[in-house]
N, C-alpha and C positions, 0 to 999 in steps of 0.2 A: 331337112324341112318336114315339119309334121304333116301327116296326110289329111286330105279333106274328108269331111263327114257329111253323110245324109242323115237327117233326122226325120222319122216316120212317126206321124201323129193321126192315128185313126180317130174318128169322132162320129157321134151318132146322137142327134138332138141335145147338143150341149152348148146352145147358143150363149147362155150367160157364164159358161166356164171355159170355153175353148180359147178365148182371147187371153186368159191368164196364162194357160199352158203355153201358148205360142209366144207371148212375150217373154216367158221365162227361158225359152230356148233362144230367142234373139239375143239375150245378154250373154249367151254362152258361146255363140258361133264366132268364126273367123271369116274374114273375106274369103270367097270361094266355096263355102259350106253351102248347103241347101236345106231348106225345111219342106217336106211333103206333107200336107194335110189331106187325108183321104176321108171325105164326107160319105159316110156309109148309108145313104139315102135318107138323110135327116128330113124330118117334115116341119120343123120349127124354124127359127130365124138364124140358123148356123150360117147359111151362105151370107147373110148380111153382116154377121159378126166377123166373118173372115174378110169382108171386102176391103177393111181398112189396111190390110197387110198386103205390101207389093213384094217384089224380089227382095231376098231370095226364098220368100214363101210362094210355094206353088199349091194351089187347091185342086184336086182332082175329085170329081163327083161320080158316084157309081150307085147302082141299085142296092138296096139293103141286103147284105148277105152274112152279116156277122163279123165279130173281132177278127177271126183268122184270116177271112178273105180280104178284110180291109188291110190289115198288115201286109199280106201277100203282095196286094196291089202296090204298096208302097215299096217292098223289096224289088219288084219288077221295075218300077220307075226310078229307083236309086242309082245314081250315077258315079258315086264315090267308092273308096276302098273301106271305109269305115261306116257302118251303119249303127244308129242309136234308135231308140223307141221311147216314146212318152204318150201315155193315155191322155186324153183331152181334158180329164177332170183332175189331173194331177200337176204336179210343178216340179222343175228342176231347181236345185240351188245353183248359185252363180258359178262355181268351178266345176260342175258336174261333168261336162264334156271334156274339158280340158285335162281333168285328172286321168280319165280313162283313155284318152288319146295319147297322152304322154307315156302311160304304161305300156300301150300297145306298140307305140313307137320304140321304146326302149327294150321290149322283149318279143322279137318277131315270133318266138315260139308259142306265145298265147294266142289262141284263137277267138276268145272272148273273155270279157271281164264284167263284173257287177259288183254291187255295194249293198250295205244296209240302207234304210230309209227312215225318215221320220213320219209321224202321223199328225194331222190336223183335222179337228172336227169342223163342223160347219160354223161354230162361233170362234174358230182361229185357236182353240185350246190345243196345245202340243204335248205329244207323248214321243218317246223315242224307242230305239231298238225294235223297229217294225218287224224285222226277220223273227224275232224271238216271239212276238205276237202271233204272226203266222203260223209258226211251227208249234206253238204252245210248249216250248223247251228253249234252253239256251243252246245254240248250234256249237258244234265243236269242228272248227275249221281245220285245226291241226290234224285231226282224224280224217275228215272227209277230203282234204286237199293236200295239206303239208304244212311244214313248220313256217312261222312268220319271218318274213323279211321286211324291213322298214321301207317304205316307199321312196324315201330320200336315196337309199342306197341303189334303187332301181333307175329312178327317172328324175332325181334331184328334189330339192325341198319344195313341198307345196307352196303355192304363191300365197293363198290367203287363209290357211288353216294350219293346225298343228300337224306334225308327222303322224303317220299312222301305219299299222301293219298290213301287209299283202300277203296272202296264202296262195300259192299256185299248185296246180296238180291236176289229177284226174277226178272229175266230179260224177262220172258216169255211174259208178256202183252205188253211190250214196243217194242218187235221185230215184231209186226204185221205191224208197219209202216216202219221201216227201220232197217238195221243191221250195227252197228259200231263194230262188232267184225271182226278184221283182223285175218285170220287164221294163219298168221306168228307169231302172239302173243299168240295163244291158247294153253293152256296147260289143258289137261283132266285126271281126275283120273279115272282109270278102276274100276268100281264097278258093282254090279248086274244090276243096272239101266242104265248103260251106255256101257257095254260090247258089247252088240249087236247092238248098234246104228251105222248107216252108213250114207254116203254121198250119196245121190240119183245120180242114174247113167243115168237117163233118161231125165235130164233137160239141156238146151243149156248153161245156166248161173246160177249163184246164188245158186249153190249146196251147198256151205258153209253156206248159210242163213238158208236152211232148216236142215242142220246137227246142227247148233248151236240152232235153235229154239227147236229142239228134245232134246238136252242137257238141255236147260232152262226149259223145261216141266219136265224133270227127276229130276232137283235138283238145288242148289243155285249156283249163279254165284258171281265172284268177279272181279272187275276192278281196276287195278293198274294204277294210274294217273301219268304215267310216259311213255318214250318212250323206247321200248326194241327191236326194229327191224327197220331196214330200207327197205322201198319199193323203188326199183330201177325203174326209167324209162329207156326205151331203145326203139330202132326202130322197133323191131319185135313184133309180137303179143305176148299177155300174155297167160299163161296157162288157166286162167279163164277170158275171155274178159268181163270187167266191163262196156264197152261202146258199147255194141251191140245196134241194132236198137230198137227204142222205142217200136214196137210191140212185139218184142221177150222179152224185159224187162217187159213189162206190163203182157203179157200173163204168162210168168213164175212166176211173182208175184202172180197172181191170182191163179196159180196152188198150190203153196206153201200155201197160205192162206187156201185154200180148204183142202189140204192134211193134214196140220199139226193142225191148230185151229178148222178147219170146221169138223174134225174127232174127236174132244175132246169134249164129251158131258159135262164134268164137267166145262170147260171153256165156253161153249156155254150158260149153265145154269147161269154163273156168269157174262159173259161179251159178250154175243151175240150181243148186240148192237154195241159194238166196232168192232166186226168182220164185222157186217153188213156195217158199215161205211167205213171200210177199203176196202171191196169188192166193194162197190159203187164207191169210188174214183178212184179205179184201173180200174174198167169197163169204167169209164169216160175217163180216160187217154188212154186207149186201143181204145175207139171209136174215139178220137181225132186223133190218129195215123192212124187208118184205114180210116178215112175221108181223111187225107193227102194222102193216098196211092190210093185214088179212090175207095176203097171197101166200097161203101155207104150202101148197104144192110146189110153187117156185122155190120158196125158202128151203124145203126139205131137199130139193134137187141140188141146191147150191151147197148145203151141208154134206151131201154125198160127194160132191166134187172137192170140197175142202178136205174131206177124209179124215182129219184128226180134230173135229169139233169137240170142244169141251163138253163134260157130261151135263152141264147146266143147259147148253144150247140143244143137246139131244133130248134131254128131259123136257125142255120147253116144247119141242115139236109135238108131244103127246098130248098137250092141253087143247081145249077147244079154241077156235080163232079169235073169239072176243077176249078170252082170258090172256092169250098170247099177247095180243096187241097192248092190253092194260100193263102186263108185266114188262114188256119191252120198253114202253114209255116211261114207266116208272124208274126203271134201270137207268135209261138215257138222261132223265132229270137229275137222278142222284149223282150221275158222272159228271154232268156239267157243273153242278154245285161243287163237287170236289176239284175239277179243273180250275174253277175261278178262284177257290181257296189257295190252291197250290201256286197260282200265278201271282196272287196277291202276295204270298209269302216270298216268292222269288224277286219281286220287285223291292 
């Protein structure tokens, strides 16, 4: 018998969107599953929008505390052995839960699984391979996890889609540099090693990155090479803003590197050099961002920590603050133009 699932949906001021998310989950679940919507202190008509749903949807209201705290409340309330997540402005595809549940049921050694996702803008226009857009490169799951096996060889043929590849292995090392795990595709098995893992509540962004890294430290990951969810674009802010300023992004990534891998003696003994490289690179990125904001002393301190800053950055630190800001902004603009051109060619 397939295990029951608890689905956690955090929401904040999503009255016009949360119904779509909940309905997409209801088309996925089996009798016995539960849907937990955590209203993170919404001030709009979210409560009224959720009133149309009865069991198995359970609505929990709490004071506003951010995405990490809302998801953690859902984890505490969850009753079942499989836990899935969906943000309230996104949507599951019809077989999203069943695919992950079947895979975890067939492979008890897998702690969590995830997949690719599609993107829809506010006009319904679609793009695909969302992980590639997130990472700005084509991921190599053979390298990051392991060689591909067909889903049908693990769990039987998919019911409503073509067969696809599944990669399994240790994701922990590759998460140092970037996180290609979209939380709306994440399915976690509740085990002694995962039951107490939580999303950080003190980070301004990337709380899902730290949570996934903790999962990867605890057990085996599986990537399903197919799209199982839609990430919707819209005019309002997202629950987790993936486009915050460069200083916040780099500072948060440094905090995650130090708190997860930097607190892991086993990893440091085996891969301490890789952690050092990642920290140096992020400190250089943070130094550039602080130069651009005119925070010259802080930027110079970061360059000293980075140790091996390129000559261009060391030279930059000698210029007056206004000149530094102008140079950094120009370089950043040129880099964005180059990234967009490279991405268009890759497509």
